[in-house]
C-alpha positions as CSV (number, residue, x, y, z in Angstrom):
1,D,-50.0,-1.9,-76.8
2,R,-51.1,-3.5,-79.7
3,S,-51.5,-0.4,-82.2
4,V,-49.5,0.3,-85.4
5,R,-48.0,3.2,-86.1
6,T,-46.4,5.1,-89.2
7,W,-43.6,7.8,-88.7
8,S,-42.7,10.3,-91.0
9,I,-38.6,10.0,-91.6
10,A,-38.7,13.6,-92.8
11,E,-40.4,15.6,-90.1
12,G,-37.5,13.9,-87.6
13,W,-39.4,10.6,-86.5
14,R,-42.8,12.1,-86.1
15,C,-45.5,10.0,-85.3
16,T,-48.1,10.4,-88.4
17,S,-50.9,8.0,-87.6
18,T,-51.8,5.5,-85.1
19,R,-54.2,2.0,-86.2
20,L,-55.9,0.8,-83.2
21,G,-57.7,-2.6,-83.7
22,H,-55.7,-5.7,-83.1
23,T,-57.0,-7.2,-79.2
24,H,-53.2,-8.7,-79.2
25,A,-49.7,-8.0,-79.3
26,V,-48.8,-6.9,-83.0
27,T,-46.1,-9.6,-84.1
28,S,-45.6,-8.0,-88.1
29,V,-46.1,-5.2,-90.2
30,S,-45.6,-4.7,-93.8
31,C,-45.7,-1.8,-96.2
32,G,-46.4,-3.2,-99.2
33,G,-49.5,-4.5,-101.8
34,R,-51.8,-2.0,-103.7
35,S,-55.5,-1.7,-102.8
36,T,-58.2,-1.2,-106.0
37,T,-57.9,2.1,-106.1
38,G,-54.1,2.1,-106.8
39,Q,-53.2,3.2,-103.0
40,R,-49.8,1.8,-100.7
41,L,-51.3,-0.6,-98.4
42,L,-50.4,-1.0,-94.6
43,I,-50.6,-4.5,-93.3
44,S,-50.4,-6.1,-89.8
45,G,-50.9,-9.6,-88.2
46,S,-51.4,-10.5,-85.3
47,T,-51.6,-12.9,-82.3
48,D,-54.9,-12.1,-82.1
49,R,-55.7,-14.1,-85.2
50,T,-55.8,-11.4,-87.3
51,A,-54.2,-9.8,-90.5
52,R,-55.3,-6.1,-90.7
53,V,-55.3,-4.3,-93.6
54,W,-55.1,-0.4,-93.8
55,E,-55.2,2.2,-96.9
56,L,-52.1,4.1,-96.1
57,T,-53.9,7.6,-97.3
58,H,-57.2,6.8,-96.1
59,A,-58.3,10.0,-93.8
60,E,-59.8,7.4,-91.1
61,P,-56.9,5.5,-90.0
62,N,-58.8,2.5,-88.2
63,S,-60.5,1.8,-91.0
64,A,-59.3,-1.3,-91.7
65,R,-60.1,-4.6,-93.6
66,T,-59.5,-7.7,-91.2
67,L,-58.6,-10.7,-92.6
68,R,-59.6,-13.9,-89.9
69,H,-57.1,-16.8,-89.6
70,L,-56.9,-19.9,-87.4
71,S,-53.8,-19.7,-85.5
72,Y,-51.6,-17.0,-84.7
73,V,-50.6,-14.5,-87.8
74,L,-46.9,-14.8,-87.1
75,S,-45.6,-12.4,-90.2
76,V,-47.5,-10.8,-93.4
77,S,-45.7,-9.9,-96.7
78,A,-47.5,-8.6,-99.9
79,V,-46.9,-7.5,-103.4
80,G,-48.5,-6.2,-105.9
81,N,-52.7,-7.7,-105.2
82,T,-51.6,-10.3,-103.1
83,L,-50.6,-11.4,-99.5
84,A,-48.7,-14.5,-97.5
85,C,-49.3,-14.9,-93.6
86,A,-47.5,-16.8,-92.1
87,C,-49.4,-18.2,-89.3
88,V,-47.9,-20.6,-87.0
89,D,-49.8,-24.4,-87.8
90,S,-49.9,-23.0,-92.2
91,I,-49.6,-20.2,-94.8
92,V,-52.8,-18.1,-96.1
93,V,-52.5,-16.6,-99.5
94,W,-55.2,-13.8,-99.9
95,S,-56.3,-11.6,-103.0
96,L,-55.7,-8.1,-101.7
97,C,-58.9,-7.2,-104.1
98,E,-61.5,-9.7,-103.2
99,F,-60.0,-10.2,-99.6
100,E,-60.2,-14.0,-100.6
101,R,-58.5,-16.6,-99.8
102,L,-56.2,-18.0,-102.5
103,Y,-54.6,-20.5,-100.7
104,K,-54.5,-22.1,-97.0
């Protein structure tokens, strides 16, 4: 359904938020990395050729930063302030502080 959901294990696997924005299938998610304010991030990749970055504690779950790619995003992985996106034909590394490409 092109959405990304977060779940509470402590509350018996209750869905706590639904994040919308992708226009095609979501292929991967990663809960990691930190925003410039130190907030934990949720990142998703999609066949719509984007990765979306949300702050997990943000009051508006559908306010995401969109990172555009030239091909499908198959996998995303964040560590600290760096995000790696594995695409069909490349790996793109992003800064999660400036949201700029560090490597393509």
